[in-house]
PDB file of the backbone (N, CA, C, O) and the ligand in Angstrom, with CONECT records:
HET     ZN  A 101       1
ATOM      1  N   MET A   1      98.762  82.385  60.409  1.00  0.00           N
ATOM      2  CA  MET A   1      98.001  81.626  59.428  1.00  0.00           C
ATOM      3  C   MET A   1      98.436  80.162  59.431  1.00  0.00           C
ATOM      4  O   MET A   1      99.624  79.851  59.505  1.00  0.00           O
ATOM      5  N   THR A   2      97.474  79.298  59.351  1.00  0.00           N
ATOM      6  CA  THR A   2      97.785  77.872  59.384  1.00  0.00           C
ATOM      7  C   THR A   2      97.982  77.325  57.975  1.00  0.00           C
ATOM      8  O   THR A   2      97.213  77.626  57.062  1.00  0.00           O
ATOM      9  N   VAL A   3      98.997  76.538  57.821  1.00  0.00           N
ATOM     10  CA  VAL A   3      99.249  75.933  56.506  1.00  0.00           C
ATOM     11  C   VAL A   3      98.285  74.767  56.294  1.00  0.00           C
ATOM     12  O   VAL A   3      97.702  74.239  57.240  1.00  0.00           O
ATOM     13  N   THR A   4      98.137  74.390  55.052  1.00  0.00           N
ATOM     14  CA  THR A   4      97.286  73.248  54.744  1.00  0.00           C
ATOM     15  C   THR A   4      98.142  71.980  54.687  1.00  0.00           C
ATOM     16  O   THR A   4      99.369  72.039  54.603  1.00  0.00           O
ATOM     17  N   ALA A   5      97.470  70.856  54.734  1.00  0.00           N
ATOM     18  CA  ALA A   5      98.169  69.571  54.669  1.00  0.00           C
ATOM     19  C   ALA A   5      98.944  69.456  53.365  1.00  0.00           C
ATOM     20  O   ALA A   5     100.046  68.907  53.340  1.00  0.00           O
ATOM     21  N   THR A   6      98.373  69.970  52.285  1.00  0.00           N
ATOM     22  CA  THR A   6      99.045  69.910  50.988  1.00  0.00           C
ATOM     23  C   THR A   6     100.331  70.725  51.007  1.00  0.00           C
ATOM     24  O   THR A   6     101.359  70.292  50.485  1.00  0.00           O
ATOM     25  N   GLU A   7     100.266  71.898  51.606  1.00  0.00           N
ATOM     26  CA  GLU A   7     101.461  72.744  51.687  1.00  0.00           C
ATOM     27  C   GLU A   7     102.561  72.058  52.491  1.00  0.00           C
ATOM     28  O   GLU A   7     103.731  72.074  52.110  1.00  0.00           O
ATOM     29  N   ILE A   8     102.165  71.459  53.603  1.00  0.00           N
ATOM     30  CA  ILE A   8     103.146  70.757  54.444  1.00  0.00           C
ATOM     31  C   ILE A   8     103.781  69.602  53.673  1.00  0.00           C
ATOM     32  O   ILE A   8     104.990  69.385  53.741  1.00  0.00           O
ATOM     33  N   LYS A   9     102.953  68.871  52.946  1.00  0.00           N
ATOM     34  CA  LYS A   9     103.480  67.714  52.212  1.00  0.00           C
ATOM     35  C   LYS A   9     104.363  68.140  51.044  1.00  0.00           C
ATOM     36  O   LYS A   9     105.298  67.430  50.675  1.00  0.00           O
ATOM     37  N   ASN A  10     104.061  69.308  50.462  1.00  0.00           N
ATOM     38  CA  ASN A  10     104.931  69.816  49.398  1.00  0.00           C
ATOM     39  C   ASN A  10     106.242  70.334  49.963  1.00  0.00           C
ATOM     40  O   ASN A  10     107.280  70.298  49.302  1.00  0.00           O
ATOM     41  N   ARG A  11     106.177  70.813  51.187  1.00  0.00           N
ATOM     42  CA  ARG A  11     107.343  71.432  51.808  1.00  0.00           C
ATOM     43  C   ARG A  11     108.342  70.395  52.329  1.00  0.00           C
ATOM     44  O   ARG A  11     109.555  70.591  52.244  1.00  0.00           O
ATOM     45  N   ILE A  12     107.819  69.297  52.865  1.00  0.00           N
ATOM     46  CA  ILE A  12     108.690  68.319  53.520  1.00  0.00           C
ATOM     47  C   ILE A  12     108.735  67.020  52.725  1.00  0.00           C
ATOM     48  O   ILE A  12     107.705  66.375  52.531  1.00  0.00           O
ATOM     49  N   SER A  13     109.907  66.638  52.269  1.00  0.00           N
ATOM     50  CA  SER A  13     110.000  65.367  51.553  1.00  0.00           C
ATOM     51  C   SER A  13     109.996  64.230  52.571  1.00  0.00           C
ATOM     52  O   SER A  13     110.609  64.339  53.633  1.00  0.00           O
ATOM     53  N   PRO A  14     109.298  63.129  52.242  1.00  0.00           N
ATOM     54  CA  PRO A  14     109.234  61.989  53.160  1.00  0.00           C
ATOM     55  C   PRO A  14     110.632  61.501  53.563  1.00  0.00           C
ATOM     56  O   PRO A  14     110.873  61.145  54.717  1.00  0.00           O
ATOM     57  N   ASP A  15     111.540  61.494  52.592  1.00  0.00           N
ATOM     58  CA  ASP A  15     112.912  61.092  52.870  1.00  0.00           C
ATOM     59  C   ASP A  15     113.511  61.925  54.000  1.00  0.00           C
ATOM     60  O   ASP A  15     114.083  61.402  54.956  1.00  0.00           O
ATOM     61  N   HIS A  16     113.360  63.207  53.857  1.00  0.00           N
ATOM     62  CA  HIS A  16     113.923  64.142  54.826  1.00  0.00           C
ATOM     63  C   HIS A  16     113.249  63.971  56.190  1.00  0.00           C
ATOM     64  O   HIS A  16     113.904  63.932  57.232  1.00  0.00           O
ATOM     65  N   TYR A  17     111.937  63.872  56.144  1.00  0.00           N
ATOM     66  CA  TYR A  17     111.182  63.741  57.380  1.00  0.00           C
ATOM     67  C   TYR A  17     111.580  62.489  58.156  1.00  0.00           C
ATOM     68  O   TYR A  17     111.882  62.559  59.347  1.00  0.00           O
ATOM     69  N   TYR A  18     111.580  61.346  57.473  1.00  0.00           N
ATOM     70  CA  TYR A  18     111.862  60.091  58.174  1.00  0.00           C
ATOM     71  C   TYR A  18     113.319  59.990  58.629  1.00  0.00           C
ATOM     72  O   TYR A  18     113.610  59.387  59.661  1.00  0.00           O
ATOM     73  N   SER A  19     114.225  60.577  57.864  1.00  0.00           N
ATOM     74  CA  SER A  19     115.618  60.510  58.315  1.00  0.00           C
ATOM     75  C   SER A  19     115.818  61.377  59.557  1.00  0.00           C
ATOM     76  O   SER A  19     116.752  61.167  60.331  1.00  0.00           O
ATOM     77  N   ARG A  20     114.938  62.342  59.733  1.00  0.00           N
ATOM     78  CA  ARG A  20     115.044  63.207  60.900  1.00  0.00           C
ATOM     79  C   ARG A  20     114.289  62.635  62.107  1.00  0.00           C
ATOM     80  O   ARG A  20     114.735  62.766  63.247  1.00  0.00           O
ATOM     81  N   HIS A  21     113.153  62.006  61.843  1.00  0.00           N
ATOM     82  CA  HIS A  21     112.298  61.573  62.947  1.00  0.00           C
ATOM     83  C   HIS A  21     112.448  60.118  63.360  1.00  0.00           C
ATOM     84  O   HIS A  21     111.938  59.712  64.405  1.00  0.00           O
ATOM     85  N   LEU A  22     113.138  59.337  62.554  1.00  0.00           N
ATOM     86  CA  LEU A  22     113.393  57.960  62.946  1.00  0.00           C
ATOM     87  C   LEU A  22     114.899  57.827  63.132  1.00  0.00           C
ATOM     88  O   LEU A  22     115.674  58.369  62.343  1.00  0.00           O
ATOM     89  N   LYS A  23     115.311  57.119  64.158  1.00  0.00           N
ATOM     90  CA  LYS A  23     116.749  56.953  64.373  1.00  0.00           C
ATOM     91  C   LYS A  23     117.181  55.589  63.840  1.00  0.00           C
ATOM     92  O   LYS A  23     116.800  54.547  64.372  1.00  0.00           O
ATOM     93  N   GLY A  24     117.974  55.619  62.794  1.00  0.00           N
ATOM     94  CA  GLY A  24     118.397  54.377  62.161  1.00  0.00           C
ATOM     95  C   GLY A  24     118.624  54.665  60.694  1.00  0.00           C
ATOM     96  O   GLY A  24     119.031  55.774  60.347  1.00  0.00           O
ATOM     97  N   HIS A  25     118.379  53.716  59.832  1.00  0.00           N
ATOM     98  CA  HIS A  25     118.530  53.980  58.407  1.00  0.00           C
ATOM     99  C   HIS A  25     117.641  53.057  57.594  1.00  0.00           C
ATOM    100  O   HIS A  25     117.152  52.039  58.083  1.00  0.00           O
ATOM    101  N   PHE A  26     117.445  53.441  56.336  1.00  0.00           N
ATOM    102  CA  PHE A  26     116.632  52.612  55.464  1.00  0.00           C
ATOM    103  C   PHE A  26     117.467  51.504  54.860  1.00  0.00           C
ATOM    104  O   PHE A  26     118.606  51.728  54.450  1.00  0.00           O
ATOM    105  N   GLY A  27     116.914  50.335  54.805  1.00  0.00           N
ATOM    106  CA  GLY A  27     117.620  49.189  54.266  1.00  0.00           C
ATOM    107  C   GLY A  27     117.203  48.898  52.841  1.00  0.00           C
ATOM    108  O   GLY A  27     117.022  49.806  52.029  1.00  0.00           O
ATOM    109  N   ARG A  28     117.058  47.652  52.559  1.00  0.00           N
ATOM    110  CA  ARG A  28     116.861  47.287  51.153  1.00  0.00           C
ATOM    111  C   ARG A  28     115.486  47.668  50.626  1.00  0.00           C
ATOM    112  O   ARG A  28     114.506  47.811  51.356  1.00  0.00           O
ATOM    113  N   HIS A  29     115.482  47.816  49.346  1.00  0.00           N
ATOM    114  CA  HIS A  29     114.293  48.128  48.580  1.00  0.00           C
ATOM    115  C   HIS A  29     113.370  46.919  48.637  1.00  0.00           C
ATOM    116  O   HIS A  29     113.819  45.793  48.422  1.00  0.00           O
ATOM    117  N   THR A  30     112.099  47.130  48.922  1.00  0.00           N
ATOM    118  CA  THR A  30     111.199  45.980  48.985  1.00  0.00           C
ATOM    119  C   THR A  30     110.263  45.928  47.794  1.00  0.00           C
ATOM    120  O   THR A  30     109.593  44.918  47.578  1.00  0.00           O
ATOM    121  N   GLY A  31     110.206  46.991  47.025  1.00  0.00           N
ATOM    122  CA  GLY A  31     109.289  47.031  45.895  1.00  0.00           C
ATOM    123  C   GLY A  31     109.216  48.456  45.419  1.00  0.00           C
ATOM    124  O   GLY A  31     110.034  49.281  45.826  1.00  0.00           O
ATOM    125  N   HIS A  32     108.277  48.767  44.581  1.00  0.00           N
ATOM    126  CA  HIS A  32     108.152  50.105  44.020  1.00  0.00           C
ATOM    127  C   HIS A  32     108.099  51.185  45.101  1.00  0.00           C
ATOM    128  O   HIS A  32     107.087  51.347  45.784  1.00  0.00           O
ATOM    129  N   ASN A  33     109.183  51.908  45.244  1.00  0.00           N
ATOM    130  CA  ASN A  33     109.279  53.023  46.200  1.00  0.00           C
ATOM    131  C   ASN A  33     109.231  52.638  47.682  1.00  0.00           C
ATOM    132  O   ASN A  33     109.264  53.522  48.539  1.00  0.00           O
ATOM    133  N   TRP A  34     109.155  51.369  47.998  1.00  0.00           N
ATOM    134  CA  TRP A  34     109.067  50.963  49.404  1.00  0.00           C
ATOM    135  C   TRP A  34     110.420  50.480  49.917  1.00  0.00           C
ATOM    136  O   TRP A  34     111.145  49.762  49.229  1.00  0.00           O
ATOM    137  N   TYR A  35     110.737  50.888  51.127  1.00  0.00           N
ATOM    138  CA  TYR A  35     112.000  50.501  51.750  1.00  0.00           C
ATOM    139  C   TYR A  35     111.749  49.963  53.149  1.00  0.00           C
ATOM    140  O   TYR A  35     110.895  50.464  53.881  1.00  0.00           O
ATOM    141  N   HIS A  36     112.499  48.948  53.500  1.00  0.00           N
ATOM    142  CA  HIS A  36     112.463  48.469  54.873  1.00  0.00           C
ATOM    143  C   HIS A  36     113.167  49.471  55.758  1.00  0.00           C
ATOM    144  O   HIS A  36     114.215  50.009  55.401  1.00  0.00           O
ATOM    145  N   TRP A  37     112.594  49.709  56.887  1.00  0.00           N
ATOM    146  CA  TRP A  37     113.232  50.546  57.884  1.00  0.00           C
ATOM    147  C   TRP A  37     114.101  49.657  58.751  1.00  0.00           C
ATOM    148  O   TRP A  37     113.592  48.784  59.455  1.00  0.00           O
ATOM    149  N   ASN A  38     115.429  49.875  58.706  1.00  0.00           N
ATOM    150  CA  ASN A  38     116.335  49.062  59.512  1.00  0.00           C
ATOM    151  C   ASN A  38     116.574  49.720  60.859  1.00  0.00           C
ATOM    152  O   ASN A  38     117.698  50.021  61.259  1.00  0.00           O
ATOM    153  N   GLY A  39     115.478  49.919  61.518  1.00  0.00           N
ATOM    154  CA  GLY A  39     115.503  50.455  62.864  1.00  0.00           C
ATOM    155  C   GLY A  39     114.295  49.811  63.505  1.00  0.00           C
ATOM    156  O   GLY A  39     113.724  48.872  62.951  1.00  0.00           O
ATOM    157  N   LEU A  40     113.905  50.293  64.642  1.00  0.00           N
ATOM    158  CA  LEU A  40     112.762  49.686  65.294  1.00  0.00           C
ATOM    159  C   LEU A  40     111.492  50.463  64.968  1.00  0.00           C
ATOM    160  O   LEU A  40     111.523  51.676  64.757  1.00  0.00           O
ATOM    161  N   CYS A  41     110.391  49.748  64.934  1.00  0.00           N
ATOM    162  CA  CYS A  41     109.100  50.381  64.690  1.00  0.00           C
ATOM    163  C   CYS A  41     108.785  51.317  65.861  1.00  0.00           C
ATOM    164  O   CYS A  41     108.888  50.907  67.017  1.00  0.00           O
ATOM    165  N   PRO A  42     108.406  52.551  65.581  1.00  0.00           N
ATOM    166  CA  PRO A  42     108.109  53.497  66.666  1.00  0.00           C
ATOM    167  C   PRO A  42     106.753  53.257  67.323  1.00  0.00           C
ATOM    168  O   PRO A  42     106.418  53.922  68.303  1.00  0.00           O
ATOM    169  N   PHE A  43     105.972  52.319  66.799  1.00  0.00           N
ATOM    170  CA  PHE A  43     104.608  52.130  67.298  1.00  0.00           C
ATOM    171  C   PHE A  43     104.382  50.889  68.146  1.00  0.00           C
ATOM    172  O   PHE A  43     103.284  50.696  68.668  1.00  0.00           O
ATOM    173  N   HIS A  44     105.382  50.057  68.293  1.00  0.00           N
ATOM    174  CA  HIS A  44     105.227  48.920  69.204  1.00  0.00           C
ATOM    175  C   HIS A  44     106.595  48.607  69.801  1.00  0.00           C
ATOM    176  O   HIS A  44     107.616  49.004  69.241  1.00  0.00           O
ATOM    177  N   PRO A  45     106.627  47.902  70.926  1.00  0.00           N
ATOM    178  CA  PRO A  45     107.917  47.557  71.540  1.00  0.00           C
ATOM    179  C   PRO A  45     108.654  46.574  70.635  1.00  0.00           C
ATOM    180  O   PRO A  45     108.551  45.359  70.799  1.00  0.00           O
ATOM    181  N   ASP A  46     109.386  47.115  69.696  1.00  0.00           N
ATOM    182  CA  ASP A  46     110.013  46.337  68.638  1.00  0.00           C
ATOM    183  C   ASP A  46     111.406  45.887  69.049  1.00  0.00           C
ATOM    184  O   ASP A  46     112.169  46.647  69.646  1.00  0.00           O
ATOM    185  N   ARG A  47     111.724  44.635  68.720  1.00  0.00           N
ATOM    186  CA  ARG A  47     113.068  44.149  69.038  1.00  0.00           C
ATOM    187  C   ARG A  47     113.807  43.677  67.803  1.00  0.00           C
ATOM    188  O   ARG A  47     115.018  43.461  67.829  1.00  0.00           O
ATOM    189  N   LYS A  48     113.052  43.519  66.708  1.00  0.00           N
ATOM    190  CA  LYS A  48     113.685  43.034  65.478  1.00  0.00           C
ATOM    191  C   LYS A  48     113.428  44.017  64.330  1.00  0.00           C
ATOM    192  O   LYS A  48     112.296  44.142  63.864  1.00  0.00           O
ATOM    193  N   PRO A  49     114.474  44.713  63.875  1.00  0.00           N
ATOM    194  CA  PRO A  49     114.295  45.659  62.780  1.00  0.00           C
ATOM    195  C   PRO A  49     113.822  44.971  61.510  1.00  0.00           C
ATOM    196  O   PRO A  49     114.144  43.806  61.275  1.00  0.00           O
ATOM    197  N   GLY A  50     113.068  45.679  60.701  1.00  0.00           N
ATOM    198  CA  GLY A  50     112.697  45.144  59.395  1.00  0.00           C
ATOM    199  C   GLY A  50     111.212  44.993  59.149  1.00  0.00           C
ATOM    200  O   GLY A  50     110.801  44.773  58.010  1.00  0.00           O
ATOM    201  N   SER A  51     110.381  45.106  60.198  1.00  0.00           N
ATOM    202  CA  SER A  51     108.936  44.955  59.981  1.00  0.00           C
ATOM    203  C   SER A  51     108.305  46.245  59.490  1.00  0.00           C
ATOM    204  O   SER A  51     107.217  46.244  58.915  1.00  0.00           O
ATOM    205  N   PHE A  52     109.000  47.337  59.725  1.00  0.00           N
ATOM    206  CA  PHE A  52     108.449  48.649  59.414  1.00  0.00           C
ATOM    207  C   PHE A  52     108.938  49.101  58.040  1.00  0.00           C
ATOM    208  O   PHE A  52     110.141  49.125  57.781  1.00  0.00           O
ATOM    209  N   VAL A  53     108.000  49.459  57.160  1.00  0.00           N
ATOM    210  CA  VAL A  53     108.392  49.915  55.828  1.00  0.00           C
ATOM    211  C   VAL A  53     107.840  51.307  55.570  1.00  0.00           C
ATOM    212  O   VAL A  53     106.807  51.708  56.105  1.00  0.00           O
ATOM    213  N   VAL A  54     108.562  52.017  54.738  1.00  0.00           N
ATOM    214  CA  VAL A  54     108.209  53.392  54.412  1.00  0.00           C
ATOM    215  C   VAL A  54     108.263  53.582  52.909  1.00  0.00           C
ATOM    216  O   VAL A  54     109.165  53.074  52.243  1.00  0.00           O
ATOM    217  N   ASN A  55     107.304  54.307  52.382  1.00  0.00           N
ATOM    218  CA  ASN A  55     107.335  54.675  50.977  1.00  0.00           C
ATOM    219  C   ASN A  55     107.976  56.052  50.877  1.00  0.00           C
ATOM    220  O   ASN A  55     107.427  57.046  51.351  1.00  0.00           O
ATOM    221  N   ARG A  56     109.145  56.091  50.252  1.00  0.00           N
ATOM    222  CA  ARG A  56     109.906  57.344  50.211  1.00  0.00           C
ATOM    223  C   ARG A  56     109.265  58.399  49.340  1.00  0.00           C
ATOM    224  O   ARG A  56     109.602  59.577  49.456  1.00  0.00           O
ATOM    225  N   GLU A  57     108.360  58.015  48.480  1.00  0.00           N
ATOM    226  CA  GLU A  57     107.759  58.997  47.596  1.00  0.00           C
ATOM    227  C   GLU A  57     106.496  59.596  48.204  1.00  0.00           C
ATOM    228  O   GLU A  57     106.336  60.816  48.222  1.00  0.00           O
ATOM    229  N   SER A  58     105.607  58.754  48.696  1.00  0.00           N
ATOM    230  CA  SER A  58     104.340  59.264  49.230  1.00  0.00           C
ATOM    231  C   SER A  58     104.410  59.563  50.721  1.00  0.00           C
ATOM    232  O   SER A  58     103.619  60.352  51.238  1.00  0.00           O
ATOM    233  N   GLY A  59     105.368  58.924  51.421  1.00  0.00           N
ATOM    234  CA  GLY A  59     105.441  59.099  52.863  1.00  0.00           C
ATOM    235  C   GLY A  59     104.601  58.075  53.609  1.00  0.00           C
ATOM    236  O   GLY A  59     104.559  58.085  54.839  1.00  0.00           O
ATOM    237  N   ALA A  60     103.931  57.189  52.876  1.00  0.00           N
ATOM    238  CA  ALA A  60     103.116  56.155  53.517  1.00  0.00           C
ATOM    239  C   ALA A  60     104.007  55.216  54.331  1.00  0.00           C
ATOM    240  O   ALA A  60     105.171  54.999  53.994  1.00  0.00           O
ATOM    241  N   PHE A  61     103.444  54.664  55.404  1.00  0.00           N
ATOM    242  CA  PHE A  61     104.221  53.750  56.238  1.00  0.00           C
ATOM    243  C   PHE A  61     103.340  52.603  56.685  1.00  0.00           C
ATOM    244  O   PHE A  61     102.114  52.709  56.711  1.00  0.00           O
ATOM    245  N   LYS A  62     103.993  51.493  57.040  1.00  0.00           N
ATOM    246  CA  LYS A  62     103.242  50.318  57.481  1.00  0.00           C
ATOM    247  C   LYS A  62     104.147  49.419  58.296  1.00  0.00           C
ATOM    248  O   LYS A  62     105.306  49.192  57.947  1.00  0.00           O
ATOM    249  N   CYS A  63     103.596  48.907  59.395  1.00  0.00           N
ATOM    250  CA  CYS A  63     104.352  47.952  60.193  1.00  0.00           C
ATOM    251  C   CYS A  63     103.678  46.594  60.071  1.00  0.00           C
ATOM    252  O   CYS A  63     102.492  46.451  60.371  1.00  0.00           O
ATOM    253  N   PHE A  64     104.440  45.595  59.628  1.00  0.00           N
ATOM    254  CA  PHE A  64     103.874  44.265  59.434  1.00  0.00           C
ATOM    255  C   PHE A  64     103.776  43.491  60.737  1.00  0.00           C
ATOM    256  O   PHE A  64     103.179  42.415  60.779  1.00  0.00           O
ATOM    257  N   ALA A  65     104.359  44.032  61.802  1.00  0.00           N
ATOM    258  CA  ALA A  65     104.289  43.356  63.096  1.00  0.00           C
ATOM    259  C   ALA A  65     103.082  43.834  63.907  1.00  0.00           C
ATOM    260  O   ALA A  65     102.322  43.015  64.424  1.00  0.00           O
ATOM    261  N   CYS A  66     102.902  45.149  64.022  1.00  0.00           N
ATOM    262  CA  CYS A  66     101.814  45.643  64.875  1.00  0.00           C
ATOM    263  C   CYS A  66     100.636  46.210  64.087  1.00  0.00           C
ATOM    264  O   CYS A  66      99.581  46.484  64.659  1.00  0.00           O
ATOM    265  N   GLY A  67     100.812  46.389  62.770  1.00  0.00           N
ATOM    266  CA  GLY A  67      99.693  46.853  61.961  1.00  0.00           C
ATOM    267  C   GLY A  67      99.549  48.361  61.867  1.00  0.00           C
ATOM    268  O   GLY A  67      98.617  48.852  61.231  1.00  0.00           O
ATOM    269  N   ALA A  68     100.460  49.108  62.491  1.00  0.00           N
ATOM    270  CA  ALA A  68     100.404  50.563  62.380  1.00  0.00           C
ATOM    271  C   ALA A  68     100.586  50.951  60.924  1.00  0.00           C
ATOM    272  O   ALA A  68     101.449  50.406  60.235  1.00  0.00           O
ATOM    273  N   GLN A  69      99.767  51.901  60.450  1.00  0.00           N
ATOM    274  CA  GLN A  69      99.928  52.341  59.078  1.00  0.00           C
ATOM    275  C   GLN A  69      99.301  53.698  58.855  1.00  0.00           C
ATOM    276  O   GLN A  69      98.458  54.158  59.625  1.00  0.00           O
ATOM    277  N   GLY A  70      99.742  54.334  57.764  1.00  0.00           N
ATOM    278  CA  GLY A  70      99.209  55.629  57.399  1.00  0.00           C
ATOM    279  C   GLY A  70      99.650  55.975  56.002  1.00  0.00           C
ATOM    280  O   GLY A  70     100.536  55.338  55.433  1.00  0.00           O
ATOM    281  N   GLY A  71      99.012  57.009  55.448  1.00  0.00           N
ATOM    282  CA  GLY A  71      99.251  57.336  54.044  1.00  0.00           C
ATOM    283  C   GLY A  71     100.263  58.426  53.772  1.00  0.00           C
ATOM    284  O   GLY A  71     100.657  58.632  52.624  1.00  0.00           O
ATOM    285  N   ASP A  72     100.694  59.131  54.812  1.00  0.00           N
ATOM    286  CA  ASP A  72     101.652  60.211  54.580  1.00  0.00           C
ATOM    287  C   ASP A  72     102.348  60.596  55.888  1.00  0.00           C
ATOM    288  O   ASP A  72     102.056  60.043  56.949  1.00  0.00           O
ATOM    289  N   ILE A  73     103.275  61.559  55.791  1.00  0.00           N
ATOM    290  CA  ILE A  73     104.042  61.937  56.981  1.00  0.00           C
ATOM    291  C   ILE A  73     103.173  62.618  58.030  1.00  0.00           C
ATOM    292  O   ILE A  73     103.465  62.562  59.225  1.00  0.00           O
ATOM    293  N   LEU A  74     102.116  63.255  57.579  1.00  0.00           N
ATOM    294  CA  LEU A  74     101.212  63.914  58.520  1.00  0.00           C
ATOM    295  C   LEU A  74     100.545  62.866  59.411  1.00  0.00           C
ATOM    296  O   LEU A  74     100.411  63.039  60.623  1.00  0.00           O
ATOM    297  N   SER A  75     100.141  61.794  58.778  1.00  0.00           N
ATOM    298  CA  SER A  75      99.529  60.696  59.507  1.00  0.00           C
ATOM    299  C   SER A  75     100.534  60.068  60.483  1.00  0.00           C
ATOM    300  O   SER A  75     100.186  59.722  61.612  1.00  0.00           O
ATOM    301  N   PHE A  76     101.776  59.930  60.030  1.00  0.00           N
ATOM    302  CA  PHE A  76     102.820  59.402  60.907  1.00  0.00           C
ATOM    303  C   PHE A  76     103.027  60.334  62.097  1.00  0.00           C
ATOM    304  O   PHE A  76     103.121  59.894  63.243  1.00  0.00           O
ATOM    305  N   HIS A  77     103.095  61.609  61.804  1.00  0.00           N
ATOM    306  CA  HIS A  77     103.366  62.606  62.839  1.00  0.00           C
ATOM    307  C   HIS A  77     102.256  62.616  63.901  1.00  0.00           C
ATOM    308  O   HIS A  77     102.531  62.731  65.095  1.00  0.00           O
ATOM    309  N   MET A  78     101.015  62.495  63.456  1.00  0.00           N
ATOM    310  CA  MET A  78      99.881  62.452  64.379  1.00  0.00           C
ATOM    311  C   MET A  78      99.975  61.249  65.304  1.00  0.00           C
ATOM    312  O   MET A  78      99.808  61.363  66.518  1.00  0.00           O
ATOM    313  N   GLN A  79     100.246  60.092  64.704  1.00  0.00           N
ATOM    314  CA  GLN A  79     100.274  58.860  65.488  1.00  0.00           C
ATOM    315  C   GLN A  79     101.504  58.768  66.380  1.00  0.00           C
ATOM    316  O   GLN A  79     101.415  58.343  67.531  1.00  0.00           O
ATOM    317  N   ALA A  80     102.656  59.170  65.841  1.00  0.00           N
ATOM    318  CA  ALA A  80     103.890  59.052  66.615  1.00  0.00           C
ATOM    319  C   ALA A  80     103.911  60.020  67.793  1.00  0.00           C
ATOM    320  O   ALA A  80     104.437  59.700  68.859  1.00  0.00           O
ATOM    321  N   SER A  81     103.334  61.209  67.595  1.00  0.00           N
ATOM    322  CA  SER A  81     103.366  62.217  68.649  1.00  0.00           C
ATOM    323  C   SER A  81     102.030  62.355  69.371  1.00  0.00           C
ATOM    324  O   SER A  81     101.879  63.191  70.263  1.00  0.00           O
ATOM    325  N   GLN A  82     101.057  61.526  68.978  1.00  0.00           N
ATOM    326  CA  GLN A  82      99.712  61.571  69.546  1.00  0.00           C
ATOM    327  C   GLN A  82      99.126  62.974  69.498  1.00  0.00           C
ATOM    328  O   GLN A  82      98.712  63.540  70.510  1.00  0.00           O
ATOM    329  N   LEU A  83      99.108  63.511  68.287  1.00  0.00           N
ATOM    330  CA  LEU A  83      98.576  64.842  68.063  1.00  0.00           C
ATOM    331  C   LEU A  83      97.321  64.754  67.204  1.00  0.00           C
ATOM    332  O   LEU A  83      97.117  63.788  66.468  1.00  0.00           O
ATOM    333  N   SER A  84      96.478  65.792  67.315  1.00  0.00           N
ATOM    334  CA  SER A  84      95.327  65.889  66.429  1.00  0.00           C
ATOM    335  C   SER A  84      95.842  66.366  65.071  1.00  0.00           C
ATOM    336  O   SER A  84      96.994  66.781  64.943  1.00  0.00           O
ATOM    337  N   PHE A  85      94.989  66.302  64.077  1.00  0.00           N
ATOM    338  CA  PHE A  85      95.349  66.750  62.733  1.00  0.00           C
ATOM    339  C   PHE A  85      95.880  68.185  62.776  1.00  0.00           C
ATOM    340  O   PHE A  85      96.941  68.477  62.223  1.00  0.00           O
ATOM    341  N   ARG A  86      95.142  69.071  63.429  1.00  0.00           N
ATOM    342  CA  ARG A  86      95.548  70.482  63.499  1.00  0.00           C
ATOM    343  C   ARG A  86      96.839  70.674  64.276  1.00  0.00           C
ATOM    344  O   ARG A  86      97.703  71.456  63.878  1.00  0.00           O
ATOM    345  N   GLN A  87      96.969  69.958  65.384  1.00  0.00           N
ATOM    346  CA  GLN A  87      98.195  70.063  66.187  1.00  0.00           C
ATOM    347  C   GLN A  87      99.404  69.587  65.393  1.00  0.00           C
ATOM    348  O   GLN A  87     100.475  70.190  65.454  1.00  0.00           O
ATOM    349  N   ALA A  88      99.227  68.511  64.654  1.00  0.00           N
ATOM    350  CA  ALA A  88     100.324  67.959  63.860  1.00  0.00           C
ATOM    351  C   ALA A  88     100.743  68.944  62.771  1.00  0.00           C
ATOM    352  O   ALA A  88     101.932  69.152  62.528  1.00  0.00           O
ATOM    353  N   LEU A  89      99.749  69.546  62.120  1.00  0.00           N
ATOM    354  CA  LEU A  89     100.049  70.551  61.092  1.00  0.00           C
ATOM    355  C   LEU A  89     100.838  71.712  61.684  1.00  0.00           C
ATOM    356  O   LEU A  89     101.846  72.144  61.126  1.00  0.00           O
ATOM    357  N   ARG A  90     100.367  72.204  62.816  1.00  0.00           N
ATOM    358  CA  ARG A  90     101.019  73.349  63.449  1.00  0.00           C
ATOM    359  C   ARG A  90     102.444  72.998  63.880  1.00  0.00           C
ATOM    360  O   ARG A  90     103.370  73.793  63.716  1.00  0.00           O
ATOM    361  N   HIS A  91     102.599  71.805  64.428  1.00  0.00           N
ATOM    362  CA  HIS A  91     103.915  71.383  64.886  1.00  0.00           C
ATOM    363  C   HIS A  91     104.890  71.260  63.718  1.00  0.00           C
ATOM    364  O   HIS A  91     106.034  71.708  63.804  1.00  0.00           O
ATOM    365  N   LEU A  92     104.429  70.648  62.624  1.00  0.00           N
ATOM    366  CA  LEU A  92     105.297  70.494  61.454  1.00  0.00           C
ATOM    367  C   LEU A  92     105.655  71.857  60.859  1.00  0.00           C
ATOM    368  O   LEU A  92     106.761  72.063  60.358  1.00  0.00           O
ATOM    369  N   GLN A  93     104.704  72.774  60.925  1.00  0.00           N
ATOM    370  CA  GLN A  93     104.952  74.120  60.415  1.00  0.00           C
ATOM    371  C   GLN A  93     106.064  74.796  61.229  1.00  0.00           C
ATOM    372  O   GLN A  93     106.887  75.531  60.683  1.00  0.00           O
ATOM    373  N   GLU A  94     106.074  74.537  62.536  1.00  0.00           N
ATOM    374  CA  GLU A  94     107.093  75.120  63.403  1.00  0.00           C
ATOM    375  C   GLU A  94     108.470  74.470  63.174  1.00  0.00           C
ATOM    376  O   GLU A  94     109.501  75.142  63.138  1.00  0.00           O
ATOM    377  N   VAL A  95     108.443  73.141  63.021  1.00  0.00           N
ATOM    378  CA  VAL A  95     109.707  72.424  62.854  1.00  0.00           C
ATOM    379  C   VAL A  95     110.321  72.673  61.473  1.00  0.00           C
ATOM    380  O   VAL A  95     111.541  72.694  61.316  1.00  0.00           O
ATOM    381  N   TYR A  96     109.450  72.862  60.477  1.00  0.00           N
ATOM    382  CA  TYR A  96     109.917  73.115  59.102  1.00  0.00           C
ATOM    383  C   TYR A  96     109.364  74.443  58.607  1.00  0.00           C
ATOM    384  O   TYR A  96     108.435  74.467  57.799  1.00  0.00           O
ATOM    385  N   PRO A  97     109.935  75.559  59.089  1.00  0.00           N
ATOM    386  CA  PRO A  97     109.399  76.858  58.710  1.00  0.00           C
ATOM    387  C   PRO A  97     109.691  77.219  57.237  1.00  0.00           C
ATOM    388  O   PRO A  97     109.298  78.290  56.775  1.00  0.00           O
TER     389      PRO A  97
HETATM  390 ZN    ZN A 101     105.087  48.135  64.722  1.00  0.00          ZN2+
END
């Protein structure tokens, strides 16, 4: 049985997901629930940390250098791994049983 996007999002906290899937750490608070990612952006050949921000509550992400963005970890997972919506759901279900 395939899980729904809501189930996956309830199961995996954005904090947990990003600390596992991004190598580096979160830096200073930039505003309500938003943190700078003090690592490199996974969506462009990044050389200067700090353009990529993540919302620890919703899982939304945005890169101010290349414009990559999404509203939740599912969206990140699809783009980072180049998966379809269904593939991303299935993969996350396997990684977080
Ligand atoms: Zn970027």
